C-alpha positions, 0 to 999 in steps of 0.5 A: 500500500503506502509508505509506513512510518519507521517501525516502533518497538512498542505496540499500538495503544488500545485506548479509544479516542474520547471527545474533548470535554468542555471546561468553563471557566478554566481548564483542569490544567489551569486550575492545577497550575493556579492551585500549586502557585496559590496554595502556598500563599493561602497557607501563609495567609492563614498561618499569620493568625496562628503565629503566636510567637511574636505576640507571646514575646511581646507579652513576656516583655510586658510582664518583665516591664510590669514587674520592674515597674511594680518593684520600683513603685513598691520600693517607693511605697516602702520608703514612704512608710519608713519615712512616715513612721520616723516623722510621726510621734504618734506611731512607731509601727510600719504601715501603708495606711498613711495619707501619703501612700494613695497620692504616691501610688496615683502619681506614679501610675499616671504615666504608666497607663496601668491600674494599681491596687495596694493591699495591706498584710491583711488583704485589705485594699489600701489604695486604688489608682483609679480613684482620681486625686483631682476629684471635684476639680474642673474638668478640661475638655480638649476636642480630639481630631477626627479619626483618619479615614482608611483606604478601601484596601485597608478596610477590606483587609481589616474586615477580612482580618476581623472575620477570620480572627472571629472564626478562629477565636482564641486557643488559650484557656485563661481564667476570666478576669473579675473586674469589680468596682472595689477589687478583692484580695482573693481575686488575685491569687498572685497577691497571696504568693506575694505576701510570702515575699515572692513576686508573681504574675498572671494572665487572665481573659477579660470579658472583652476578649483582651488579655489582662496582665498582672504582677504582684510585688511585696511591699517591704520595709526593714525586711518586713512585708507591709502589703502587696502591690498589684499592677494590672494592664491589658493587652490592648497595645500588644494586640494593636501592634500584633494586629497592625503587623498581621494586617500589613502582612495580610495586605502584602500577601494579598497583593502577592496572591493577586499578582501570583494568581494573575501570573499563574493564569497567564502562565496557564493560558500559554500552556492550557490554551494551545493544548486545548486548541490542539485537542480540539483540532485533533477531535475534528480530525477524529470526527472527520469534520472537513476534508482537511482539519488544520492543526495549529502550528506552535513550533515557533514557541521552541518548547515542548508544546511546539514539539507536540504541535509539529508532531501532530501536524506531521501525524495528521499529514501522514494520516491524510496521506494514508487515507489518500493512498488507501483511496488510490489503492482501492481504485487501483485494485478495482482497475486491476481486477476489472481487466482480468474479470472483463477478459474472463467474462468475455471468454465465458460468453464466447465459450457458451456460443462457439462450438468450434473445438479449437476456439473452445480450447483457446477460450479455456486457456484464456479462462485458466490464465485469467483465473491464475492472474486473479489468484496472483493479484488477490494474493499480492493485494492481501499481502500488501493490505496486511503489511501496514498492520504487521509493520506497525505492531511487530517488535524489531530485532538486530538483523545481520544483513550480510548473513541474511544475503548469504542465506537467501542466495544459498536457498536460490542456489539450492533450488533454481534450475541451472538455466537461470543466471548465477547469483553471487554475494560480496559482503566483505570483511569490514564492519558488521552490517547490523540493522534494526528491523524485521528479518522476514520482511527484509528477506522478502525485499531481497527476494523481490529484487532477485526475482526482478533481476532474474526476470530481466537478466538474459542468458549468460548474464549474472546477478550480483549482491553486495553489502557494505557500510557507509558511515552510519548506513548499511548499503545493499546493492542488487545488480543485473545484466538486463536491458536497464530501466527507462529513464522516465520510469525510474520512479514509476517502477515503485508504483503499485501495479506497475509492470515492465515486462521483458519480451516473451513473457506472458501478460499477467505473470506479475502483479506489479506489486513487488517493488511497491511492497519492497519500497514500503518495507524499506521506508518502514525501516527508516531507509530508502530504495532507489534504482539506476542504470549501470553504464559502460564507459562509453555511456551504454546501458549494461544493466540495472542496479537497485540500492537499499540504504538502511540506518546501521544499528549503533 
């Protein structure tokens, strides 16, 4: 039939083609690329709400500063108690209950923006920094500037942050903070520890959700515990700092996420869209929509998709060539079968009417010749039609062409009559003539060429086979001493059903498929076959030479 593609080692696929599914708005490939690039950023966005190390560090630092502040204030209160005792003639007992203690506590707590409670050694509240020293005085009112308006990206980020934070909530289990108008000593378990002379700190959860930080320090005078100072502050400033950092990080990641998504979509479009166009074009080829479906050409991309596009275009062209060849083969078969059938029909009709014995004998001979010709045609056509499938699914093997030539010629020498031209072989002693292919089919090509040469070689002539290496190729040549090949027919002799008969040969002896099948087999092995005339020095034709070029096995 037609020239097949080079043989392949693996078998044909068994899966059937399926229709290209419609995907909207993104293809599966686009979704995967987008997911791979975005998922890491999404995890980072979610991770900022679980990164408590930064917040914990700030709280630890605040506890340390709160302890330092409480120590300084407790020292000042102890000194004030000592001074009050030394200046008072009415009492020699050290005590925090004097008129100076509340004032000192309030003044020292104003810049700290914290709340302080002072308890004596019996747990009775002595002073509360929340009670203003200026009670009853005029209150000065100073108007505050309006709050700054946030941009819409900031507002969106804040709303998203608050929504996510509300869903996630707090993962700690702090004890609730009891906020009383008049605090009680038993509300602060750290104060109980401080009465023993040790400082202690605690974290509690306010009803508003903020973390309350408290530090209890013993107030001492002359190595005597006079009471306990408890300083309480909330985590509002820390939470605002953490919130600000998280919002900034969230906005940066959101911007990065948007850019990554856009770049991913662009990147995916450069991959998914061409592949989808190729898939749709292949689907049109499968369905046979239009006589010639155009495969998009992306070879200028210079990447794997360009390679795929080029391969699909070549495959489609080969497919259409195969279709054209099949149609042409069917037409040629019909034409070649019609000739002997017409002759056979005419002979049968004439045989029925004619009673002349000599004519009847001649008609019967014509009928036998036509039946034989039909038998040869049908056999050769059957072999040619099966050849494509066999070449595409068969496994290749290493074939030594030198040994193959020797074996084929040895069979001819053992079986042919002495009247036929002798056959000689020359494969030299050089590099091995190893090719990858099907030994049976390569042997069929050699036999076809020998049979062709025997047909045209006159009595006294000979047939010569030669094999040798030429760089990366194995060359096989078959020469005869026949009349040669008409120059205008050097390519046509490889066409199907072409038959150039020597004088004296009966019509229909050959089907005209031998050289066509040989060309098909050689091209399926990635090689080439050609024919030329052998000439004497003066230019006269002295025979024909067929040359086979096959890639050598590396």
